[in-house]
N, CA, C and O atoms as a DFTB+ gen file, in Angstrom:
256 C
 N C O
     1  1      83.620     156.451     -17.509
     2  2      84.980     156.604     -17.066
     3  2      85.172     155.718     -15.842
     4  3      84.407     155.789     -14.880
     5  1      86.193     154.895     -15.893
     6  2      86.461     153.977     -14.798
     7  2      87.163     154.682     -13.654
     8  3      87.691     155.782     -13.813
     9  1      87.161     154.042     -12.512
    10  2      87.764     154.634     -11.325
    11  2      89.264     154.843     -11.511
    12  3      89.815     155.834     -11.031
    13  1      89.924     153.923     -12.202
    14  2      91.351     154.074     -12.433
    15  2      91.643     155.254     -13.349
    16  3      92.678     155.908     -13.219
    17  1      90.724     155.527     -14.280
    18  2      90.880     156.691     -15.154
    19  2      90.753     157.983     -14.360
    20  3      91.482     158.944     -14.605
    21  1      89.819     158.002     -13.402
    22  2      89.627     159.197     -12.584
    23  2      90.842     159.450     -11.696
    24  3      91.214     160.600     -11.466
    25  1      91.454     158.393     -11.203
    26  2      92.651     158.549     -10.376
    27  2      93.803     159.072     -11.224
    28  3      94.602     159.879     -10.748
    29  1      93.897     158.626     -12.463
    30  2      94.951     159.064     -13.363
    31  2      94.831     160.527     -13.763
    32  3      95.807     161.125     -14.216
    33  1      93.648     161.111     -13.602
    34  2      93.460     162.509     -13.961
    35  2      94.238     163.452     -13.042
    36  3      94.591     164.560     -13.447
    37  1      94.503     163.024     -11.828
    38  2      95.217     163.889     -10.891
    39  2      96.663     164.097     -11.318
    40  3      97.298     165.068     -10.907
    41  1      97.185     163.194     -12.136
    42  2      98.575     163.290     -12.574
    43  2      98.739     164.111     -13.854
    44  3      99.865     164.399     -14.260
    45  1      97.632     164.490     -14.491
    46  2      97.708     165.217     -15.760
    47  2      97.850     166.718     -15.515
    48  3      97.439     167.242     -14.480
    49  1      98.443     167.389     -16.497
    50  2      98.608     168.831     -16.410
    51  2      97.351     169.528     -16.929
    52  3      96.449     168.896     -17.478
    53  1      97.318     170.844     -16.740
    54  2      96.147     171.616     -17.154
    55  2      95.971     171.583     -18.670
    56  3      94.845     171.482     -19.156
    57  1      97.054     171.667     -19.414
    58  2      96.934     171.656     -20.874
    59  2      96.423     170.310     -21.382
    60  3      95.667     170.263     -22.352
    61  1      96.825     169.223     -20.742
    62  2      96.324     167.907     -21.134
    63  2      94.832     167.787     -20.848
    64  3      94.090     167.205     -21.639
    65  1      94.395     168.333     -19.724
    66  2      92.978     168.281     -19.389
    67  2      92.152     169.111     -20.365
    68  3      91.047     168.718     -20.737
    69  1      92.683     170.250     -20.777
    70  2      91.971     171.102     -21.728
    71  2      91.824     170.385     -23.072
    72  3      90.768     170.461     -23.702
    73  1      92.872     169.693     -23.512
    74  2      92.772     168.958     -24.775
    75  2      91.787     167.795     -24.665
    76  3      91.073     167.495     -25.622
    77  1      91.745     167.146     -23.511
    78  2      90.774     166.065     -23.321
    79  2      89.347     166.596     -23.359
    80  3      88.464     165.963     -23.939
    81  1      89.116     167.755     -22.744
    82  2      87.784     168.351     -22.755
    83  2      87.372     168.692     -24.182
    84  3      86.232     168.448     -24.580
    85  1      88.294     169.251     -24.943
    86  2      87.952     169.618     -26.322
    87  2      87.669     168.383     -27.177
    88  3      86.784     168.424     -28.031
    89  1      88.391     167.302     -26.969
    90  2      88.115     166.080     -27.734
    91  2      86.767     165.481     -27.356
    92  3      86.058     164.960     -28.217
    93  1      86.408     165.550     -26.086
    94  2      85.102     165.039     -25.650
    95  2      83.975     165.871     -26.252
    96  3      82.940     165.324     -26.634
    97  1      84.166     167.193     -26.340
    98  2      83.155     168.054     -26.949
    99  2      83.007     167.744     -28.434
   100  3      81.900     167.786     -28.972
   101  1      84.121     167.431     -29.099
   102  2      84.059     167.048     -30.509
   103  2      83.306     165.732     -30.678
   104  3      82.562     165.558     -31.643
   105  1      83.499     164.809     -29.740
   106  2      82.794     163.529     -29.796
   107  2      81.289     163.733     -29.655
   108  3      80.498     163.049     -30.304
   109  1      80.898     164.682     -28.797
   110  2      79.467     164.971     -28.638
   111  2      78.888     165.472     -29.958
   112  3      77.808     165.049     -30.370
   113  1      79.607     166.369     -30.615
   114  2      79.125     166.914     -31.887
   115  2      79.026     165.818     -32.941
   116  3      78.056     165.769     -33.696
   117  1      80.024     164.938     -32.996
   118  2      79.999     163.837     -33.958
   119  2      78.820     162.905     -33.691
   120  3      78.147     162.461     -34.621
   121  1      78.576     162.612     -32.414
   122  2      77.469     161.718     -32.078
   123  2      76.125     162.360     -32.348
   124  3      75.173     161.668     -32.709
   125  1      76.028     163.683     -32.179
   126  2      74.768     164.356     -32.501
   127  2      74.475     164.272     -33.992
   128  3      73.324     164.099     -34.393
   129  1      75.506     164.393     -34.807
   130  2      75.281     164.274     -36.253
   131  2      74.905     162.842     -36.617
   132  3      74.073     162.629     -37.499
   133  1      75.500     161.867     -35.957
   134  2      75.127     160.467     -36.201
   135  2      73.678     160.215     -35.794
   136  3      72.951     159.491     -36.475
   137  1      73.264     160.819     -34.677
   138  2      71.893     160.638     -34.221
   139  2      70.916     161.282     -35.196
   140  3      69.854     160.726     -35.473
   141  1      71.271     162.448     -35.714
   142  2      70.412     163.141     -36.669
   143  2      70.233     162.326     -37.942
   144  3      69.153     162.309     -38.532
   145  1      71.295     161.653     -38.360
   146  2      71.233     160.843     -39.567
   147  2      70.573     159.492     -39.326
   148  3      70.208     158.799     -40.275
   149  1      70.419     159.116     -38.056
   150  2      69.784     157.850     -37.727
   151  2      70.750     156.706     -37.541
   152  3      70.325     155.556     -37.431
   153  1      72.041     156.988     -37.503
   154  2      73.040     155.932     -37.355
   155  2      73.351     155.610     -35.903
   156  3      73.999     154.601     -35.625
   157  1      72.907     156.437     -34.977
   158  2      73.210     156.234     -33.560
   159  2      71.959     155.765     -32.845
   160  3      70.958     156.480     -32.793
   161  1      72.016     154.572     -32.299
   162  2      70.859     154.026     -31.584
   163  2      70.999     154.203     -30.073
   164  3      69.996     154.348     -29.374
   165  1      72.222     154.194     -29.567
   166  2      72.473     154.299     -28.130
   167  2      72.649     155.770     -27.759
   168  3      73.713     156.348     -27.984
   169  1      71.613     156.370     -27.195
   170  2      71.683     157.788     -26.856
   171  2      72.283     158.029     -25.483
   172  3      72.433     159.183     -25.080
   173  1      72.628     156.991     -24.758
   174  2      73.244     157.176     -23.444
   175  2      74.669     157.698     -23.568
   176  3      75.278     158.080     -22.569
   177  1      75.201     157.717     -24.771
   178  2      76.549     158.218     -25.022
   179  2      76.649     159.687     -24.633
   180  3      77.674     160.131     -24.117
   181  1      75.582     160.437     -24.882
   182  2      75.600     161.861     -24.575
   183  2      75.761     162.111     -23.082
   184  3      76.533     162.973     -22.662
   185  1      75.033     161.356     -22.299
   186  2      75.106     161.510     -20.843
   187  2      76.499     161.150     -20.339
   188  3      77.056     161.843     -19.487
   189  1      77.051     160.076     -20.863
   190  2      78.380     159.646     -20.437
   191  2      79.438     160.685     -20.781
   192  3      80.318     160.980     -19.972
   193  1      79.347     161.240     -21.991
   194  2      80.320     162.247     -22.405
   195  2      80.185     163.524     -21.582
   196  3      81.190     164.132     -21.213
   197  1      78.956     163.934     -21.293
   198  2      78.761     165.135     -20.480
   199  2      79.322     164.947     -19.074
   200  3      79.896     165.872     -18.500
   201  1      79.155     163.757     -18.526
   202  2      79.711     163.481     -17.193
   203  2      81.234     163.477     -17.214
   204  3      81.874     163.966     -16.282
   205  1      81.810     162.927     -18.269
   206  2      83.265     162.928     -18.382
   207  2      83.802     164.351     -18.500
   208  3      84.835     164.677     -17.915
   209  1      83.106     165.193     -19.251
   210  2      83.519     166.590     -19.367
   211  2      83.424     167.273     -18.007
   212  3      84.282     168.082     -17.655
   213  1      82.390     166.951     -17.246
   214  2      82.225     167.548     -15.921
   215  2      83.353     167.131     -14.978
   216  3      83.867     167.960     -14.227
   217  1      83.742     165.859     -15.008
   218  2      84.828     165.425     -14.133
   219  2      86.157     166.039     -14.567
   220  3      86.982     166.401     -13.728
   221  1      86.359     166.153     -15.876
   222  2      87.593     166.770     -16.362
   223  2      87.668     168.238     -15.960
   224  3      88.726     168.716     -15.550
   225  1      86.553     168.955     -16.075
   226  2      86.584     170.369     -15.712
   227  2      86.720     170.543     -14.199
   228  3      87.292     171.534     -13.744
   229  1      86.207     169.605     -13.422
   230  2      86.375     169.663     -11.971
   231  2      87.850     169.513     -11.610
   232  3      88.373     170.256     -10.779
   233  1      88.509     168.555     -12.235
   234  2      89.930     168.363     -11.976
   235  2      90.752     169.563     -12.459
   236  3      91.771     169.908     -11.860
   237  1      90.305     170.183     -13.531
   238  2      90.981     171.369     -14.036
   239  2      90.842     172.522     -13.040
   240  3      91.791     173.279     -12.837
   241  1      89.693     172.658     -12.429
   242  2      89.492     173.721     -11.425
   243  2      90.320     173.473     -10.180
   244  3      90.761     174.420      -9.530
   245  1      90.536     172.212      -9.841
   246  2      91.363     171.884      -8.667
   247  2      92.817     172.282      -8.888
   248  3      93.523     172.624      -7.940
   249  1      93.264     172.236     -10.146
   250  2      94.642     172.597     -10.451
   251  2      94.872     174.095     -10.350
   252  3      95.986     174.533     -10.058
   253  1      93.842     174.880     -10.586
   254  2      94.000     176.329     -10.578
   255  2      93.915     176.907      -9.211
   256  3      94.031     178.122      -9.046
C-alpha cells in the first residue's frame, strides 16, 4: 500500500473500510488456494495483504 493510499483512507467511511477488509480477506483465501495448487510462486503476497488489513482495521478503530 502506497503512502497516498494510506492518506486516502482517512477520507473513507466505516462501511467502506469494512468492505475493503472483507475483499482483502477474500484475496488471502484465493491466494492460499493458488499456493496449494502450485500456481502461486510469490508468497510475499500474504504478508502484504495482512499488513493492508492491519492498516485498514487501525483506521476503522480511529473512526469509532
